[in-house]
C-alpha positions in Angstrom: 0.0 0.0 0.0 1.1 3.6 -0.6 0.4 4.4 3.1 4.0 3.7 4.0 5.1 6.7 2.0 2.5 8.8 3.7 3.9 7.7 7.1 7.4 8.6 6.0 6.1 12.1 5.1 4.2 12.4 8.3 7.3 11.5 10.4 9.3 14.2 8.6 6.5 16.8 9.3 6.1 16.0 13.0 9.9 15.8 13.5 10.5 19.4 12.6 9.9 22.4 10.3 11.9 21.0 7.4 8.8 19.4 5.8 6.7 21.4 3.4 3.3 19.7 4.0 0.9 20.7 6.7 -0.6 18.2 9.1 -3.9 18.8 7.3 -2.4 17.8 4.0 -0.8 14.7 5.5 -4.0 13.6 7.2 -6.1 14.3 4.1 -3.7 12.2 1.9 -3.8 9.3 4.4 -7.6 9.4 4.5 -7.9 9.4 0.7 -5.5 6.4 0.6 -7.3 4.4 3.2 -10.9 5.4 2.6 -11.3 7.6 -0.5 -11.9 11.2 -1.3 -15.0 12.9 0.1 -16.8 15.2 -2.3 -18.0 18.8 -1.9 -21.5 18.7 -0.4 -24.5 20.8 0.8 -25.9 20.3 4.3 -29.4 21.1 2.8 -29.2 17.7 1.0 -29.4 16.0 4.4 -32.4 15.0 6.4 -33.6 17.2 9.3 -33.3 15.6 12.8 -36.7 16.3 14.5 -37.1 18.0 17.8 -40.4 17.1 19.5 -42.0 17.8 22.8 -44.7 15.3 23.9 -44.6 13.9 20.5 -45.3 17.2 18.7 -42.6 18.6 16.4 -41.2 22.0 17.3 -39.5 24.2 14.7 -40.1 27.8 15.6 -37.9 27.9 18.7 -35.5 25.8 20.8 -37.5 24.4 23.8 -35.6 23.9 27.1 -36.8 20.3 27.3 -37.7 17.7 24.6 -38.3 14.1 23.9 -34.9 13.3 22.4 -32.2 15.7 23.7 -29.0 15.7 21.7 -26.7 14.3 24.5 -23.9 16.4 23.2 -22.2 19.4 24.9 -23.5 22.4 23.0 -21.8 24.8 25.4 -23.0 27.3 27.9 -23.7 29.9 25.3 -25.9 27.5 23.2 -29.7 27.2 23.1 -29.5 23.9 24.9 -30.0 20.3 24.0 -33.2 20.7 21.9 -32.2 23.0 19.0 -34.1 22.3 15.8 -32.9 22.0 12.2 -29.7 19.9 12.6 -29.2 17.7 9.6 -27.7 14.2 8.9 -26.3 13.5 5.4 -25.2 10.1 4.2 -22.4 10.3 1.6 -21.6 6.6 1.7 -20.3 4.7 -1.4 -19.9 1.1 -2.4 -16.6 1.0 -0.5 -16.8 3.7 2.2 -19.3 4.7 4.9 -19.4 8.5 5.3 -21.8 10.3 7.7 -22.1 14.1 8.0 -23.8 16.0 10.8 -24.6 19.7 10.3 -25.3 20.8 13.9 -27.3 23.7 15.2 -26.4 24.8 18.7 -28.2 28.1 18.4 -31.7 28.5 17.0 -31.9 29.6 13.4 -34.8 29.8 10.9 -35.7 26.5 9.2 -34.4 27.8 5.8 -31.0 29.0 7.3 -27.9 27.5 5.6 -25.7 28.4 8.5 -24.6 26.0 11.2 -22.5 26.0 14.3 -20.6 22.8 13.5 -20.2 20.3 10.7 -18.8 16.9 11.5 -17.7 14.2 9.1 -16.9 10.6 9.9 -15.4 8.5 7.1 -15.0 4.8 7.5 -13.7 1.9 5.5 -15.8 -1.1 6.6 -13.3 -3.6 5.2 -10.2 -2.4 7.0 -11.7 -0.3 9.9 -9.8 2.8 8.8 -11.7 5.8 10.1 -11.1 9.6 9.6 -12.6 12.5 11.5 -13.2 16.0 10.2 -14.7 19.0 12.0 -15.6 22.6 11.2 -16.7 24.9 14.0 -18.1 28.4 14.1 -16.1 31.0 15.8 -17.5 33.6 18.2 -19.0 35.8 15.4 -19.2 33.7 12.2 -21.3 30.6 11.7 -20.2 27.8 9.3 -21.8 27.8 5.9 -23.5 24.6 4.9 -23.5 25.6 1.2 -20.9 24.0 -1.1 -19.0 22.7 1.9 -15.4 22.1 0.7 -14.1 18.5 0.6 -12.5 17.6 4.0 -10.0 15.5 2.1 -8.8 18.5 0.2 -8.0 20.5 3.3 -4.5 22.0 3.4 -4.9 24.1 6.6 -7.3 25.0 9.3 -9.1 27.8 7.4 -12.4 25.7 7.1 -11.7 22.2 8.4 -9.9 22.1 11.7 -6.4 20.7 11.8 -6.2 17.1 12.9 -4.5 18.1 16.1 -7.5 20.2 17.0 -9.9 17.5 16.1 -8.0 15.0 18.3 -8.1 17.4 21.2 -11.9 17.7 20.9 -12.1 14.1 21.9 -14.8 12.7 19.7 -13.3 9.2 20.1 -14.0 9.1 23.8 -17.7 8.9 22.9 -17.3 6.9 19.7 -15.3 4.4 21.6 -16.8 1.2 20.2 -17.9 2.1 16.7 -17.6 5.1 14.3 -21.4 5.6 14.2 -23.0 6.1 17.6 -26.7 5.6 18.3 -28.6 8.1 20.4 -32.4 8.7 20.7 -31.8 12.1 18.9 -29.9 10.6 15.9 -32.0 7.5 16.1 -35.0 9.3 14.7 -33.2 9.3 11.3 -31.2 6.2 11.9 -32.0 4.8 8.4 -29.8 7.7 7.1 -26.8 6.7 9.1 -24.4 3.9 8.0 -23.9 1.1 10.6 -21.2 -1.5 11.2 -21.4 -2.4 14.9 -19.0 -5.3 14.9 -16.7 -4.4 12.0 -13.0 -3.5 12.2 -12.3 0.0 13.6 -9.2 2.0 13.9 -8.2 5.7 13.5 -6.1 6.7 10.5 -3.3 8.4 12.4 -0.1 9.6 10.7 1.9 11.3 13.4 0.1 9.5 16.3 -2.1 12.5 17.2 -5.1 10.3 17.9 -3.2 7.9 20.1 -5.1 8.8 23.2 -8.5 7.8 21.7 -9.6 4.5 23.3 -9.7 1.4 21.0 -10.4 -1.4 23.4 -13.8 -3.0 24.3 -15.3 -5.2 26.9 -15.5 -8.7 25.5 -18.0 -10.0 28.0 -19.4 -13.5 27.5 -23.2 -14.2 27.6 -24.1 -10.5 27.9 -27.3 -9.5 26.2 -26.1 -5.9 25.5 -22.9 -7.0 23.7 -24.9 -9.3 21.6 -26.0 -6.2 19.6 -23.1 -3.9 19.9 -19.7 -3.5 21.6 -19.1 -1.7 24.9 -16.0 0.5 24.6 -13.6 1.7 27.2 -13.8 5.5 26.8 -14.5 5.9 30.5 -11.2 4.1 31.3 -8.9 6.1 28.9 -7.0 9.3 29.3 -8.9 12.2 30.6 -10.8 13.9 27.8 -11.9 17.4 27.2 -14.7 17.0 29.7 -12.4 16.5 32.7 -13.6 13.5 34.7 -16.9 13.3 32.8 -16.9 10.3 30.4 -19.8 10.2 28.0 -18.7 7.0 26.2 -20.4 3.6 26.0 -18.6 2.7 29.3 -19.6 6.0 30.9 -22.6 8.3 30.9 -24.0 7.0 27.6 -24.5 3.6 29.2 -26.5 5.2 32.0 -28.5 7.4 29.7 -29.4 4.6 27.4 -30.7 2.4 30.3 -32.5 4.8 32.5 -29.8 4.9 35.2 -29.4 8.7 34.7 -31.6 11.3 33.1 -29.8 13.5 30.6 -29.9 17.3 30.5 -32.7 18.5 28.3 -35.0 15.5 28.9 -38.7 16.3 29.3 -41.1 14.0 31.2 -41.5 11.8 28.2 -37.8 11.3 27.9 -37.4 10.9 31.7 -39.9 8.0 32.2 -40.1 4.5 30.7 -40.0 3.8 27.8 -38.4 7.1 26.8 -35.8 6.7 29.5 -34.6 3.3 28.1 -33.3 3.9 24.6 -31.6 0.5 24.4 -32.5 -1.6 22.7 -34.3 0.7 20.1 -37.9 -0.1 19.7 -38.1 -2.7 22.5 -41.9 -2.2 22.8 -42.4 -4.2 26.0 -43.1 -3.3 29.6 -40.4 -2.0 32.0 -40.8 -5.2 34.0 -40.0 -7.2 30.9 -37.0 -4.9 30.2 -35.6 -5.6 33.6 -36.0 -9.3 33.2 -34.1 -9.3 29.9 -31.5 -6.5 30.3 -31.1 -5.5 34.0 -28.5 -8.2 34.7 -26.6 -7.4 31.6 -26.6 -3.7 32.4 -25.2 -4.5 35.9 -22.4 -6.5 34.4 -21.5 -3.6 32.1 -21.4 -1.2 35.0 -19.3 -3.6 37.0 -16.8 -4.1 34.2 -16.6 -0.4 33.6 -15.8 0.2 37.3 -13.3 -2.7 37.4 -12.2 -3.9 34.0 -9.6 -6.3 35.5 -12.3 -8.8 36.4 -11.8 -12.0 34.3 -15.4 -11.8 33.0 -14.8 -8.4 31.4 -12.0 -9.4 29.0 -10.8 -5.9 27.9 -9.8 -6.6 24.3 -8.3 -4.4 21.5 -10.8 -3.8 18.6 -9.8 -5.7 15.6 -8.7 -3.7 12.5 -6.5 -4.3 9.5 -4.4 -1.2 10.2 -2.8 -2.7 13.3 0.2 -4.1 11.5 0.8 -0.9 9.5 0.7 1.3 12.6 2.8 -1.0 14.7 5.7 -0.4 12.2 5.6 3.4 12.4 
């Protein structure tokens, strides 16, 4: 593969100022090699993620509480967890899974083409190679969702953030088991999100700047939860941008999905069963039935997240076909 030459270039860049390529150029080239180029796109081509209150869609303001809060930190200056008009766009091809989220953190009119953040996850389902791109609004200027430049054509941080900045934002501490994370918010348009819950998974990483992102999972036997998806170790990894808060599948996300904690922005519908128990999606039975089937498995997950050294937990690296390449860096 040509990736070896990309690593050689990356090592030159990160070793000192003699190299001519920027880290954005190096990362883009590696992502093209491992996954493929990503085209220019419009956020308006994506599907709107609904915001509802008591089952009624809201589009003329950002309510303080809603049925499916975003579960993402929108910041103290945002309009909260229930901001309408975010969009999900699927740019997947026959060989790559590519998901775009155009996020609204502040309320804007339904026809606005401005956003507060645009995130792209690109994944090769055959090898596990995964790339992360992020564009964020600054204090005064939103991000345009029209003719969004290709992230794999980035040469600097003028639109798409440099990979070092993306790594420091810590997306991988939430996406600790899979590139594409389910939440009740995104789950409303889940048919527009590519999925690969047990496929290989690794971060394309020339220069090692994503090295702190966790890539191990709990390989628990006879656990009902892990029969559908992996449980990652984001809670156990290095401290992320949230301090001691760990919203990964081995952290708050596990609690939010199983009614152990009520997330910020949840209305009464989201705070009581069945809205409080998002896993498994569309269960459709009583809370008593949920407890019979899933309570023991949930307790095992929480126990292993607290003490992963237990034999039953079997903390295991996620399989990928990039391991051999990266071990030779």
